[in-house]
N, C-alpha and C positions, 0 to 999 in steps of 0.2 A: 580601544587600542587598534592601531593599524595592523592589518593582516598582510605581511610581506614575507617573501621567500628570501632567505639569506644563505643560499648554498652556492656551490660552484666555485669559480675562481674570483674572489673579491680582492681588489687591489687597494692598497693604501695610496695616498698621494702626498708628495712632498709639499712643504710650505716654502716657497721661494722668498728669500730675504735680499734686500738691496745693500749697497755699500754703507748705508746709514743704519743697517740692522732693522729696517722696516719691512713689513710684508708687501710683496709685489703681487697684487691681485691679477694683473694682466698676464704675468708669467704663469700664475696658477691656472688661469683659464686654458692656456696652451697645453699644460700637462693633463688637465681633465679631458680635453678634446682628444689628445693622443691615446689615453687609456681607453676611452670609449671606442675609438676606432679599432682597438686590438681585441675587443670582444669580452672584456671583463664583465662579471655579472652584477657587481655593485662597486661603489667607491667609498672608502673611509678616509675622512679628513680629520686632522688634529690628533692623530694617534702618535705612536712613537716615531714612525717615519716622517710624520708631519711636525715633529718637534713640539708636540702638544704640551709637554711639561713646561715649556718656556712661554706659552701664550697667555696673554691677558684674556679676560672674558670678552672684551670688545674685539680683540683680534680673532678669537675663536669664532665669534658670531659672524664677523665679516668674511672670514674664510669659508665657513659653512654656507653662508648666504650665496657666495660666489659659486661654490660647487653646485648647490641646488639649482641655481639659475642656469649654469652651463649644462648640467645634466638634462634639465628640462623634462624630468619624469621618465627618462629612458631606462634607468636602472635605479635601485634604491641608493640613497645617500646615508651613510652612517657618520654621526658626529662623535668625535673622541673627547672624553673627559678624564683628565689625569689630575685628580685633586686629593687632598689629604684629610678631608672632613666631610661629613654628610652635608653640612650647610653649604660648603663651597661646591661640592659636586652637584648639589641640587640647583644652585644658582646658575652654574654653567649649563646644566642640562636643560633648564627652563629657557635659557637664552637661545640654545641651539634648537629647541622645539619651536620657538618663536620665528626663527628664520626658515623653518620648513624641512629639517632633516626627517628621515623616515624612521631612524632608529638611533640608539646611543651605544657607544662602546665605553664602558666605565671600569676603571681599575678599582681594586680594593684599596682601602687605606693602607699606606705602605711606608710611612715614616717609621722612626725607631720603635715605636710602641705598637704592639700587636693586639687588635681587637679579638674577642672571643668569637667562636662560630655564631653564637646568637647575635652578637653585635654586628657581625658581617651581614647576616641575614636581614637584620633591622635596617642597616645602611641601604641595601638594595631595595628593600620594601618601601622605604620612605621616598627614594628617588622614583621608583616605579609608580607609586600612588600620586606623586606630585606631577609627573609628566604624562603618565599613561602612554608611554612610547615603548616599543620593544627594546629590550636591553640585552647587549652582549656583555657578559662578564669577561673582562680582559685579564686573563690569568697569566701575568707576565713578570711580575717583580720577583726576582729569585728568593729574596728573604721574606716575602710575604705571600707565598703561593697559597691559594685557597685549596685545601685538600678535597678529595672526592666526597668524603663524609660530610663536609660543610656544604658543598655544592648540592648534595642530595637534600639538605634541609631547605634549599631554595626552590624545591618542587612546588611549594605552595605560594610562591611569588609569581603571579601569572605574567608579569611584564618581563621577567627574565626568561628569554626564549632561546638563548644560545650561549655557548662557552667558547671563547677563543683560547685554546691551550697553547701557550707560547713558552712560558718558563718551564724549567725542569727538563724532562726528557720524554722519550717516546713511551716509557713505561706508564707515566701518568696519563698520557693520551689513551693508552690501551685500557687502563682501568676505567677511565671516564666513558669510553665507548662501550665497554662491557656492561657497565652498570646503568648508564644514563642516556644511551642513544635514543631511546624511545620517548624521552621527555624533553631533551634539549637538542638543538642543532649544535653539533660539535664541529668546530672549525679549527683546522690545523694551522699553527703559525711557527712550526719547526721548519725553518726555511730550507734546510738541506734534507728534509725527510718527508716531503709532500707525497712522493710516490708510495712509500710504504704506508703512510697515513691513509691515503685514499684506498689502498688495497684492504686495509683493516676496517674500512667503512666510514671514515670521516665524511661528513656531509659537504665538505669543501675546504677552502683555505681563505684566511684573511691575514695577509702577511706583507713583509717588506719586499721579498724577492720579485713578486709579479709587478711591482712598480718599475723594476729594471728590465724584467723579461716577460712582459705581459702576454705576448703572443705565444711564446714557448710554454708559459705556465697554463694558459687556456688550453693549448693543445695537449699538454700532459693530463689535465683533468679529463678532457674528452677521450683521450686514448684509454685511460683506465676504465671509464664508463663503458667504452666499446669492447673492453676485454683485449685490447691490442697491447700486450705487455712488452713485446719487443720494441715497439715504438715508444712506449712510456719509459722504458729503461733508458733508451737512447736520449730522450728529452731530459730525463732526470740527470744524466751525466753532463749534458751541456749546461743545464741550470746550475748544477753543483759547482762546476768550474767557475762560473761567475760569482756565486755566493762566497766561495772560499776567498776570492780576491777582494771582496768588499767588506766581509765580516770583520769588524774591528771596533775598538772602543770609540773611535771617531766616525761611526757609521753615517751620521748626517753628512759628513764631508765626503766620504768614499762613495756613498750611494749617489750623491749629486754629481760627483765626478764621472760615474758610470753613465748617468743620463747625458751629461754634457758631451762625452765621447761618442755618444750615439747621435749627436746633432740636436739634442733637445736643450731647453733653456730652463733649468731648475733653480736658478738663482744661487745665492750663497747660503752656507749654513749659518745658523744664529750663533753669535759670539757667546762664549769664549772660543768655540770651534773655528778653526781657520780652514780655508780650502785645502783639499788634498795636496800633498807634496808631489813634486815631479816623480819621485820614485814610486809613490802610491799610484799615480796616474799611469805610469808605464806598466805596473803590475796589472792594473785593471784593464788597460788597453790589450795586453796580451791575452787575458782571459776572454774578453769580448771577441777578439779575433778567433780564438780557439773554439768559441761557441758559435762562430759564424754570424755574429750580430753586428759586426762592422767590417 
């Protein structure tokens, strides 16, 4: 298994779609270049920000291959897998391993029916044994959160090296850090709460907001590590202003609007989502101006 460090400020990357709802790999390269220039510590493709739940296996593999190529070994590349069975998650995971990702981000099974703790552990064990890649458990789905007691059962699955705590609230993150920080890398994905998460001892973040505010997010991480809490709080406030403006059920659209307003080329959201409305864009523009990002 690869020995990689998955801490600090990890950014997700959007998947740009064109007017025909097809992936635009050239625009994707531009976004990867931009994020690398901002100093992020790793890049995750095909996650929620990358609309991974909409992607075919072939699309996911092409996206991750492009990101791996553009990154060129400078930082780790994490490939996202959002599937609803062990068989499908394993197929996607093996395809992403084939194109060279350094690690996987895998959601639990999350459709209507809920697997038991033992079945969840078996799910991750089978994917880990098939790929022998480091796995980040992506704890995001509100109605299918993996509780800390179940995560503790994953101690014995060596490929599960990290937990991205996204769903729920900061109390779940606190419990996870309290009980499991010595076994798992704990990554915060509570986009409006990175500052307190870092103070509590999270090993980093893997989230949507550094896609929009990569430089500020990296500076926030660095400020907390340096003990400069006045600077960290000021950065938190600026980032929070932006997150409040884009946090919405149509996040693929609002997030891409935020990138576009910064002069970036994120493409369109995948249908059925439409681009952000004029009113949404004005709200986002005001937030970016308040954060001194445009």
